[in-house]
C-alpha positions in Angstrom: 11.7 51.0 -17.3 8.7 53.3 -17.1 10.4 55.8 -19.4 11.3 53.1 -22.0 7.8 51.6 -21.9 6.4 55.1 -22.4 8.7 55.8 -25.3 7.7 52.5 -27.0 4.0 53.2 -26.4 4.4 56.6 -28.0 6.2 55.2 -31.0 3.6 52.5 -31.4 1.0 55.2 -31.3 2.9 57.0 -34.0 3.1 53.9 -36.2 -0.6 53.2 -35.7 -1.7 56.8 -36.5 0.7 57.8 -39.3 -1.4 58.6 -42.3 -1.9 60.9 -45.3 -5.1 62.8 -46.0 -6.5 64.1 -49.2 -8.8 66.9 -50.1 -12.2 66.9 -51.6 -13.6 64.4 -49.1 -16.0 64.2 -46.2 -14.3 65.5 -43.1 -14.8 63.7 -39.8 -12.8 66.2 -37.7 -11.6 69.7 -38.7 -9.3 72.0 -36.8 -7.5 75.3 -37.6 -4.5 73.7 -39.2 -5.8 70.4 -40.6 -8.5 67.8 -40.7 -9.3 64.1 -40.6 -11.0 62.8 -43.7 -13.4 59.9 -43.9 -11.2 57.8 -46.2 -8.1 58.4 -44.1 -9.9 57.4 -40.9 -11.6 54.4 -42.4 -8.2 53.1 -43.7 -6.4 53.7 -40.4 -9.2 52.2 -38.3 -9.3 49.0 -40.4 -5.6 48.7 -40.4 -5.4 48.8 -36.6 -8.6 47.0 -35.7 -8.4 43.6 -37.3 -8.9 44.4 -41.0 -11.7 45.8 -43.2 -14.2 43.0 -42.6 -14.0 43.2 -38.9 -14.0 47.0 -39.0 -17.3 47.0 -40.9 -19.0 45.2 -38.0 -17.7 47.4 -35.2 -20.0 49.8 -33.4 -20.4 53.5 -34.0 -19.3 54.0 -30.4 -15.9 52.3 -31.2 -15.5 54.5 -34.3 -16.2 57.6 -32.2 -13.7 56.7 -29.5 -11.0 56.0 -32.1 -11.7 59.2 -34.0 -11.3 61.1 -30.7 -8.0 59.3 -30.0 -6.7 59.8 -33.6 -7.6 63.5 -33.7 -5.9 64.1 -30.3 -2.8 62.3 -31.6 -2.6 64.7 -34.6 -3.1 67.7 -32.3 -0.4 66.6 -30.0 2.0 66.1 -32.8 1.2 69.5 -34.3 1.7 71.2 -30.9 5.0 69.3 -30.3 6.4 70.9 -33.5 5.1 74.3 -32.5 6.9 73.9 -29.2 10.1 73.1 -31.1 10.5 69.6 -29.6 11.9 68.3 -32.9 14.8 70.8 -32.6 15.8 69.6 -29.0 19.2 68.0 -28.8 17.9 65.1 -26.7 15.3 64.3 -29.4 17.8 64.6 -32.2 20.3 62.4 -30.4 17.7 59.7 -29.7 16.6 59.8 -33.3 20.1 59.7 -34.7 21.0 56.8 -32.4 17.9 54.9 -33.7 18.9 55.5 -37.3 22.3 54.0 -36.5 20.7 51.0 -34.6 18.0 50.2 -37.1 19.8 51.3 -40.3 22.1 48.3 -40.7 19.4 45.7 -39.9 16.8 47.4 -42.1 19.2 47.6 -45.1 20.3 44.0 -44.6 16.7 42.8 -44.4 15.3 44.9 -47.3 18.2 45.1 -49.7 20.0 41.9 -49.1 17.9 39.2 -47.4 14.4 39.8 -48.9 15.5 40.0 -52.6 18.1 37.3 -52.2 15.7 34.9 -50.5 13.1 35.5 -53.3 15.8 34.9 -55.9 16.9 31.7 -54.2 13.4 30.4 -54.1 12.9 31.2 -57.8 16.2 29.4 -58.7 15.2 26.4 -56.5 12.7 25.5 -59.3 15.7 24.5 -61.4 18.6 22.1 -60.8 22.0 22.2 -62.5 24.5 19.4 -63.0 28.1 20.6 -62.9 31.6 19.2 -63.2 34.8 20.9 -62.0 38.5 20.8 -62.0 40.1 21.9 -58.8 43.6 23.5 -58.5 44.3 23.6 -54.8 46.0 26.5 -53.0 47.0 24.8 -49.8 50.1 23.3 -51.4 51.2 26.0 -53.8 51.2 29.8 -54.1 47.8 31.2 -54.9 49.1 33.0 -58.0 50.5 29.8 -59.4 47.2 28.0 -58.8 45.3 30.8 -60.5 47.7 30.8 -63.5 47.4 27.1 -63.9 43.6 27.2 -63.9 43.6 30.0 -66.4 45.9 28.0 -68.7 43.7 24.9 -68.5 40.6 27.1 -69.3 42.4 28.4 -72.4 43.2 24.8 -73.5 39.5 23.7 -73.0 38.2 26.7 -74.9 40.6 25.8 -77.8 38.9 22.4 -78.1 40.8 20.0 -75.7 38.7 17.4 -74.0 37.4 18.5 -70.5 37.4 14.9 -69.2 41.0 14.3 -70.4 42.2 17.5 -68.8 40.3 16.7 -65.6 41.9 13.2 -65.3 45.3 14.7 -65.7 45.0 17.9 -63.6 42.0 17.7 -61.1 43.3 17.8 -57.6 40.0 16.8 -56.1 40.6 13.0 -55.9 36.9 12.1 -55.5 36.0 13.5 -58.9 39.2 13.1 -60.9 38.2 9.9 -62.6 34.5 10.7 -63.2 35.0 13.7 -65.4 34.9 16.1 -62.4 31.1 15.4 -61.9 29.7 17.0 -58.8 26.1 15.9 -59.7 23.0 18.1 -59.4 22.6 21.2 -57.3 20.0 23.8 -56.8 20.2 27.3 -55.3 21.5 27.5 -51.7 23.2 24.1 -51.8 26.7 24.9 -53.0 29.4 27.5 -52.3 28.2 30.9 -53.4 31.1 31.6 -55.9 30.4 28.3 -57.7 26.6 29.0 -57.6 27.2 32.4 -59.2 29.2 30.8 -62.0 26.7 28.0 -62.7 23.8 30.5 -62.8 25.3 32.2 -65.9 26.9 29.3 -67.7 25.1 27.5 -70.5 24.8 23.7 -70.8 27.9 22.2 -72.3 30.0 25.3 -71.6 32.6 26.2 -69.0 32.7 29.4 -67.0 35.4 31.6 -68.6 37.3 32.4 -65.4 38.7 30.4 -62.5 36.3 30.4 -59.5 38.0 31.1 -56.2 36.8 29.3 -53.0 38.5 28.4 -49.7 39.7 25.2 -51.4 41.4 26.8 -54.4 40.5 27.6 -58.0 37.8 25.7 -59.8 37.1 25.3 -63.5 33.3 25.0 -63.7 31.4 23.2 -66.5 27.6 22.9 -66.7 26.5 19.6 -68.0 22.8 19.7 -67.6 20.0 22.1 -66.5 16.4 21.0 -65.9 13.2 21.8 -64.0 13.5 20.5 -60.5 11.4 17.8 -58.9 11.4 18.8 -55.2 10.8 15.4 -53.8 10.1 11.9 -55.1 8.3 9.2 -53.3 9.5 5.8 -54.4 9.5 2.1 -53.4 12.2 -0.4 -54.3 13.0 -4.1 -54.3 16.7 -4.7 -53.4 18.6 -7.8 -54.1 21.9 -7.6 -52.3 25.1 -9.1 -53.6 25.8 -12.5 -51.9 29.0 -14.5 -51.5 29.4 -18.1 -52.8 30.9 -20.9 -50.8 34.4 -19.5 -51.4 33.5 -16.1 -50.2 33.5 -14.5 -53.6 30.7 -12.1 -54.5 28.4 -13.9 -56.9 27.1 -11.0 -59.1 25.6 -13.4 -61.7 23.3 -15.0 -59.1 22.2 -11.6 -57.9 21.5 -10.4 -61.4 19.6 -13.6 -62.2 17.4 -13.1 -59.1 16.6 -9.5 -59.9 15.9 -10.3 -63.5 13.4 -13.0 -62.4 11.6 -10.5 -60.2 11.5 -7.9 -63.0 9.9 -10.5 -65.2 7.2 -11.2 -62.6 6.4 -7.5 -62.5 6.2 -7.4 -66.4 3.7 -10.3 -66.2 1.5 -8.3 -63.9 2.4 -9.4 -60.4 1.9 -6.8 -57.6 5.1 -4.7 -57.0 4.3 -4.3 -53.2 3.8 -8.0 -52.6 6.9 -8.9 -54.5 8.9 -6.3 -52.4 7.5 -7.9 -49.2 8.5 -11.4 -50.4 11.9 -10.8 -52.1 13.5 -7.5 -51.1 16.6 -7.7 -49.0 15.9 -4.2 -47.5 13.8 -5.7 -44.7 12.8 -2.4 -43.2 11.1 -1.1 -46.4 10.0 -4.5 -47.4 7.5 -4.5 -44.6 5.9 -1.5 -46.2 5.9 -2.9 -49.8 9.3 -1.4 -50.5 8.2 2.2 -49.6 11.1 4.6 -49.0 8.8 7.6 -48.5 9.7 11.0 -49.9 13.3 12.1 -50.5 15.1 15.0 -52.1 17.8 14.9 -54.8 21.3 13.7 -53.5 19.8 11.7 -50.6 20.3 8.4 -52.3 23.4 6.9 -54.1 23.8 8.5 -57.5 22.6 5.6 -59.8 19.5 5.1 -57.7 18.9 8.9 -57.4 19.4 9.4 -61.1 16.9 6.8 -62.0 14.3 7.8 -59.5 14.4 11.5 -60.5 14.1 10.7 -64.2 10.9 8.6 -63.8 7.2 9.4 -63.9 4.6 8.5 -61.3 3.8 4.8 -61.4 6.8 4.1 -63.7 8.9 1.0 -62.8 12.5 0.9 -63.7 14.7 -1.9 -65.1 17.2 -3.3 -62.6 19.6 -0.6 -61.3 23.1 -1.4 -60.1 24.5 0.3 -57.0 27.1 -0.6 -54.5 24.4 -2.3 -52.4 23.2 -4.6 -55.2 20.4 -4.4 -57.7 17.3 -2.4 -57.3 14.0 -2.2 -59.1 12.4 1.2 -58.4 8.8 2.3 -58.6 8.0 6.0 -58.3 4.7 6.5 -56.5 4.5 10.3 -56.2 6.3 13.5 -57.1 6.0 16.5 -54.8 6.3 20.0 -56.1 8.3 22.8 -54.5 6.1 24.2 -51.6 5.0 27.9 -51.7 7.6 30.5 -50.8 6.0 31.3 -47.4 6.4 27.7 -46.4 10.0 27.6 -47.5 11.1 31.1 -46.4 12.4 30.2 -42.9 14.5 27.2 -44.0 15.9 29.1 -47.0 16.8 32.0 -44.7 18.5 29.7 -42.1 20.6 28.0 -44.7 21.5 31.2 -46.5 22.5 32.9 -43.3 24.9 30.0 -42.5 26.4 29.8 -46.0 26.3 32.7 -48.6 25.0 35.6 -46.5 28.4 37.0 -45.4 29.7 36.8 -48.9 26.7 38.7 -50.3 26.9 41.2 -47.5 30.5 42.0 -48.3 29.5 42.4 -52.0 26.8 44.9 -50.9 29.3 46.8 -48.7 31.6 47.0 -51.7 28.9 48.8 -53.7 28.5 51.4 -50.8 32.2 52.3 -50.5 32.5 54.4 -53.7 29.4 56.5 -52.6 31.2 57.8 -49.4 34.5 59.2 -48.3 36.4 56.3 -46.8 40.0 56.5 -45.6 41.8 53.5 -44.1 45.3 54.1 -42.9 47.2 50.9 -43.9 50.5 52.4 -42.8 49.2 53.1 -39.3 47.8 49.5 -39.1 51.4 48.3 -39.9 52.8 50.7 -37.3 50.4 49.6 -34.6 51.0 45.9 -35.2 54.8 46.5 -35.1 54.9 48.7 -32.0 52.5 46.5 -30.0 53.7 43.1 -31.4 54.2 41.3 -28.0 51.1 42.9 -26.3 47.9 40.9 -25.9 44.5 42.4 -26.6 43.4 41.6 -23.1 46.4 43.3 -21.5 46.1 46.6 -19.7 47.9 48.5 -22.5 46.6 52.0 -21.3 50.0 52.5 -19.5 52.0 51.2 -22.4 54.3 53.9 -23.7 54.1 52.7 -27.3 50.3 52.5 -27.2 50.2 56.1 -25.9 52.3 57.2 -28.9 49.5 56.1 -31.4 46.3 55.9 -29.4 44.8 59.1 -30.7 45.7 58.6 -34.4 42.8 58.1 -36.8 43.0 54.6 -38.3 39.7 54.8 -40.3 37.2 57.5 -41.3 33.9 57.2 -43.1 32.5 60.6 -44.0 32.7 62.5 -40.7 33.0 59.5 -38.4 36.6 58.8 -37.2 37.9 55.7 -35.5 41.1 56.0 -33.5 43.6 53.4 -32.6 42.3 53.5 -29.0 38.8 52.8 -30.1 39.9 49.9 -32.3 42.0 48.3 -29.6 39.4 48.8 -26.9 36.9 47.1 -29.2 39.2 44.1 -29.7 39.8 43.9 -25.9 36.1 43.3 -25.4 36.3 40.3 -27.8 36.6 37.1 -25.6 38.2 35.1 -28.4 40.9 37.7 -29.0 41.8 38.6 -25.4 44.7 36.1 -25.2 46.1 36.7 -28.6 48.9 39.0 -29.4 48.1 42.2 -31.4 48.6 41.5 -35.1 47.8 43.2 -38.4 45.5 40.4 -39.6 43.1 40.9 -36.6 43.4 44.7 -36.7 42.6 44.6 -40.4 39.5 42.4 -40.0 38.2 44.5 -37.1 38.8 47.7 -39.1 36.9 46.3 -42.0 34.0 45.2 -39.7 33.8 48.8 -38.3 34.0 50.2 -41.8 31.1 48.0 -42.9 29.0 49.2 -40.0 29.8 52.8 -40.6 28.9 52.5 -44.3 25.6 51.0 -43.4 25.0 54.0 -41.1 25.8 56.5 -43.8 23.6 54.7 -46.3 20.8 54.7 -43.7 21.2 58.5 -43.3 21.0 58.9 -47.1 17.9 56.6 -47.4 15.9 58.9 -45.1 15.6 61.1 -48.2 15.7 58.5 -50.9 13.7 55.5 -49.7 10.0 56.2 -49.0 9.5 53.1 -46.9 12.5 53.8 -44.7 11.6 57.5 -44.5 8.1 56.6 -43.3 9.6 54.2 -40.6 12.0 57.0 -39.4 9.1 59.5 -39.4 7.0 57.2 -37.2 9.9 56.9 -34.8 10.4 60.6 -34.6 6.7 61.3 -34.2 6.7 58.8 -31.3 9.6 60.7 -29.6 7.7 63.9 -30.0 4.5 62.5 -28.5 6.5 61.0 -25.6 8.1 64.4 -24.9 4.7 66.1 -25.0 3.2 63.5 -22.6 6.3 63.7 -20.3 5.9 67.5 -20.0 2.1 67.6 -19.7 1.3 64.4 -17.9 4.0 62.2 -16.3 6.0 65.1 -14.9 2.9 66.4 -13.2 2.1 63.1 -11.4 3.5 63.4 -7.9 3.5 61.0 -5.0 0.4 61.5 -2.9 0.1 59.6 0.4 -3.4 60.8 1.1 -4.6 59.7 -2.3 -2.9 56.3 -1.8 -4.7 55.8 1.5 -8.0 56.8 -0.1 -7.5 54.2 -2.8 -6.6 51.6 -0.2 -9.9 52.2 1.6 -11.8 52.1 -1.7 -10.2 48.9 -2.9 -9.7 47.2 0.5 -11.9 44.2 -0.4 -10.1 43.7 -3.7 -6.5 43.9 -2.4 -5.9 40.4 -1.2 -2.8 38.1 -1.2 -2.6 35.0 -3.3 -3.0 31.5 -2.0 0.5 30.0 -1.5 1.8 26.5 -0.8 5.3 25.5 0.3 6.5 22.0 -0.5 9.5 19.7 -1.0 9.7 17.5 -4.0 11.5 14.4 -5.2 11.2 14.0 -8.9 12.5 12.0 -11.9 11.5 11.2 -15.5 11.9 7.5 -14.5 8.9 6.3 -12.5 10.6 3.0 -11.5 13.4 4.9 -9.6 10.8 7.2 -8.0 8.8 4.1 -6.9 11.9 2.8 -5.1 12.1 6.1 -3.1 8.4 6.0 -2.4 8.6 2.4 -1.1 11.3 3.6 1.4 9.1 6.4 2.6 6.1 4.1 2.8 8.1 1.6 4.9 8.9 4.3 7.5 12.1 6.0 6.3 11.8 9.8 7.1 11.2 12.0 4.1 14.0 14.3 5.2 16.5 11.3 5.2 15.5 10.4 1.7 16.0 14.0 0.6 19.4 14.1 2.2 20.4 10.8 0.7 19.6 12.1 -2.8 21.2 15.5 -2.1 24.5 13.8 -0.9 24.6 11.3 -3.7 23.5 13.2 -6.9 23.2 11.0 -10.0 21.0 13.2 -12.1 18.3 10.6 -12.2 16.6 11.4 -8.9 16.4 15.2 -8.2 15.0 17.3 -5.4 13.5 20.7 -4.7 13.3 22.1 -1.2 11.1 24.8 0.4 9.5 25.7 -2.9 6.9 28.5 -2.4 4.3 28.9 -5.2 0.8 30.2 -5.8 -1.8 27.5 -5.9 -2.2 27.7 -9.7 1.4 28.7 -10.7 2.2 25.4 -12.3 0.8 21.8 -12.4 3.0 20.6 -9.5 1.9 23.5 -7.3 -1.7 22.9 -8.2 -1.4 19.3 -7.1 0.4 20.3 -3.9 -2.4 22.8 -3.1 -5.0 20.0 -3.1 -3.1 18.1 -0.4 -3.3 18.8 3.4 -0.3 20.2 5.3 2.3 17.7 6.4 1.1 15.0 3.9 3.1 13.2 1.3 1.7 12.3 -2.1 1.9 9.1 -4.0 4.0 9.3 -7.2 2.2 11.5 -9.7 3.1 12.6 -13.2 2.9 16.2 -14.1 4.4 17.5 -17.4 7.2 15.0 -18.1 8.3 14.3 -14.6 7.1 11.9 -11.9 7.0 13.5 -8.4 6.6 12.8 -4.8 5.4 16.0 -3.0 5.5 16.8 0.7 3.3 19.8 1.6 5.0 21.8 4.4 2.6 24.7 4.8 -0.2 26.7 3.1 -1.0 30.4 3.3 -4.6 31.1 2.4 -5.6 34.4 0.8 -6.1 37.3 3.2 -6.5 41.1 2.9 -3.2 42.8 2.2 -1.8 45.4 4.6 -1.3 48.9 3.3 2.4 48.3 2.8 1.8 45.1 0.9 -0.8 46.7 -1.3 1.2 49.9 -2.0 2.7 48.9 -5.4 -0.8 48.1 -6.7 -2.2 51.3 -5.2 0.5 53.4 -6.9 -0.3 51.8 -10.3 -4.0 52.6 -9.8 -3.2 56.1 -8.8 -0.8 56.6 -11.8 -3.4 55.3 -14.2 -6.1 57.6 -12.9 -3.9 60.7 -12.9 -2.7 59.8 -16.4 -6.3 59.6 -17.6 -7.2 62.8 -15.9 -4.3 64.8 -17.2 -4.7 63.3 -20.7 -8.2 64.6 -20.8 -7.1 68.0 -19.6 -4.4 68.1 -22.4 -6.9 66.9 -25.1 -9.5 69.5 -24.1 -6.8 72.2 -24.0 -5.5 71.3 -27.5 -9.1 71.0 -28.9 -9.8 74.5 -27.6 -6.6 75.9 -29.0 -7.2 74.4 -32.5 -11.0 74.9 -32.6 -11.7 71.3 -33.2 -15.1 70.3 -34.6 -16.3 66.7 -35.0 -18.7 65.3 -37.6 -19.7 62.2 -35.8 -22.8 61.7 -38.0 -20.6 60.8 -40.9 -19.4 57.7 -39.0 -22.8 56.1 -39.5 -21.9 55.1 -43.1 -18.1 54.8 -42.6 -17.8 51.7 -44.7 -20.8 52.0 -47.0 
């Protein structure tokens, strides 16, 4: 843990101090092989100390300390290269492993997620109405479904009516009789293949190819495209359909009532008061018909279509839905929030829906750039030879496995994946353990490995092609070099020293004290009535331990217990409450956080001086910090002497002027 923490600290230092310098400037520090310029330092100081405005108000003393630290960092980095640390196998291996670890996530974030999320947000400013004709693939061969869809597209392109062809051929029953209408969508709301098609199709036209999804082949027609209203706030008055004495729905009476209300509105009566008096939606009627804000597709289509076509303060004519007749008043329209406010929700939806599809599209663009060899014949052979073997079986002793285990099933550039590596990976998959080895699983796993290896190769290439990624990798490598330097010159020289430990113990004796502790039992519940019953039993003389035992032996989840809990006085609200009680006392029911509790204090341990053995971990930390500081100063002075460092502290007086 110490080593990892030190590595991360060194890398953080590298990230903080990575900078470029320019010539023809005031120099704050100069040394035999370089310098620190005023503009370089001012930029770096502000970047790592709260921004330019805060940096301007800092003291000269802070500037000076940071200049010393920054210069020492550059000297250490220079000296690490002189020592050849960057050529050491351990450094190169650590660096290469990091490229592999960070490469895929970096590429996904920077080249897939960030641009795609920004694109989605931009497209969310528009909504598109589409219709479709679906030819299913679950009841016929895929090729037959595709051929039929292509034939129907050709007929439509030649002038046949889309609605007529839809009624005769659409295998999506819900839209067969409404011209295939799927209503309005915006980006990130519909299957990605359909979204891609609707993005490039003009209003009134069909996409020229069948669109494949998990449901089959779709013929896509765009019927409208308009600027999007993000949310509408509306009120309504609903008159429900009512049955007459025979049980028949009396639509004429309903229509007459809504028309009379509409006439009152036209004559100037208050909409909200009429909603309270006449609306059959009793919940919204109490609020003058207010339905609050809602997005497109949240209401039934006739209501939704009317509301999203209206202006603020506009009142509709009566609208018929399956609930009855509505009169709608739009009271506000909300614009799409800024990108930053939407980013997380867009990201979450995208990751659940279209991300995997887009990731595979990106991987497909990488494959032609690298040497990729996938042995399909070997996949067939492995699946055949090990047909009855399960992934979770111990197949290491299987004769047929041993015949193929060392064969290369996939290679990407110089990286080879053997049958053994592939199957061992599958054996680690909990979902696959009990399945028999089959080509489908093997093919999917091989493709997943291929995808990862392509990301790794792209990351390697990006070190030379992508300035931002190159900078990130340089920061990491610089951190490794600084760590190696400090390991050799500082940490490896810090040895255990019992005499020093004892001197620190004597020096800090008055500061090395134990915490205050309280030990207690607790009965607790989120139901104060249940807890009151338990407290009544205790108050009437039933021993606390019997109550605890009764709850322990008859658990119901409503009353719970904790026994022999030892906490510092201020560790949590319950411990704080317990610490205020005397030993062997029982509290009344008290509420802390969301639970009601009865506490019995068993014992208290008040703070006392620690023994040497108890204090030793703290003493060792103090010793290590002191030695680190001492050896760091020795290293800094040594490097400053080697490189003839000269500081121009006076120039710090007008650093930001």
